[in-house]
C-alpha positions in Angstrom: 11.7 -19.7 29.0 8.5 -17.8 29.4 10.4 -14.5 29.8 12.4 -15.1 26.7 9.2 -15.8 24.7 7.6 -12.6 26.0 10.7 -10.6 25.3 10.9 -11.9 21.7 7.2 -11.0 21.1 7.6 -7.5 22.5 10.7 -6.9 20.3 9.2 -8.3 17.2 5.8 -6.5 17.5 7.0 -3.1 16.0 8.4 -4.9 13.0 5.3 -7.0 12.5 3.0 -4.0 12.5 5.2 -1.5 10.7 3.3 0.3 8.0 4.7 0.4 4.5 6.3 3.8 4.1 6.0 5.3 0.6 7.1 8.9 0.7 8.0 11.8 3.0 7.3 14.4 0.3 4.9 17.2 1.0 1.3 16.4 0.0 1.4 19.3 -2.5 3.8 17.2 -4.6 1.5 14.2 -4.6 -0.5 13.2 -7.7 -4.2 14.1 -7.7 -6.1 11.1 -6.3 -8.9 11.2 -8.8 -6.5 11.3 -11.8 -4.3 8.6 -10.3 -7.3 6.3 -9.9 -8.5 7.1 -13.5 -5.0 6.2 -14.8 -5.1 2.9 -13.0 -8.5 2.1 -14.4 -7.2 2.9 -17.9 -4.5 0.3 -17.3 -7.2 -2.3 -16.6 -7.5 -2.1 -12.8 -10.9 -2.4 -11.1 -10.7 -0.5 -7.8 -12.9 -1.6 -5.0 -11.3 0.5 -2.3 -8.8 3.4 -2.5 -7.2 5.0 0.6 -4.2 7.0 1.8 -2.3 5.0 4.4 -0.5 6.2 7.5 2.7 5.5 5.6 1.9 8.1 3.0 0.9 5.6 0.3 -2.0 5.4 -2.1 -3.4 1.9 -1.4 -5.8 0.0 -3.6 -7.8 -3.1 -3.2 -9.4 -4.6 -6.3 -8.6 -6.6 -9.4 -6.0 -6.3 -12.1 -6.6 -6.7 -15.8 -6.4 -10.5 -15.5 -9.2 -10.5 -12.9 -6.9 -11.4 -10.0 -7.4 -9.8 -6.6 -4.8 -7.2 -5.8 -3.7 -5.1 -2.9 -1.1 -2.5 -4.0 0.7 0.3 -2.3 1.8 3.2 -4.5 4.2 6.1 -4.0 1.8 9.0 -4.5 4.6 11.2 -6.0 6.1 8.9 -8.6 3.2 6.5 -9.0 5.5 3.5 -8.6 4.2 0.4 -6.9 6.1 0.0 -3.6 4.5 -3.2 -2.4 1.9 -5.5 -4.0 0.0 -8.6 -3.1 -1.6 -10.4 -6.1 -3.8 -13.4 -5.9 -2.1 -16.4 -7.3 
């Protein structure tokens, strides 16, 4: 039983910690980070933290126009939201 539990944890680990992948496009095709953030602010987002992830996403932490906490991953080429977590 113990071996089965250990095996299931080992096999599940890569899936659990897999990063959100947004693009494989060359960074020369990505939108400018400053302009991208300015566009989000114009849409009502308050950005507390902005970063580029290991999965080639623009990720923001902050608040949406309704004041709810958000964590959103964006494709840096298209600007589309790939994954989002919004406070309910």
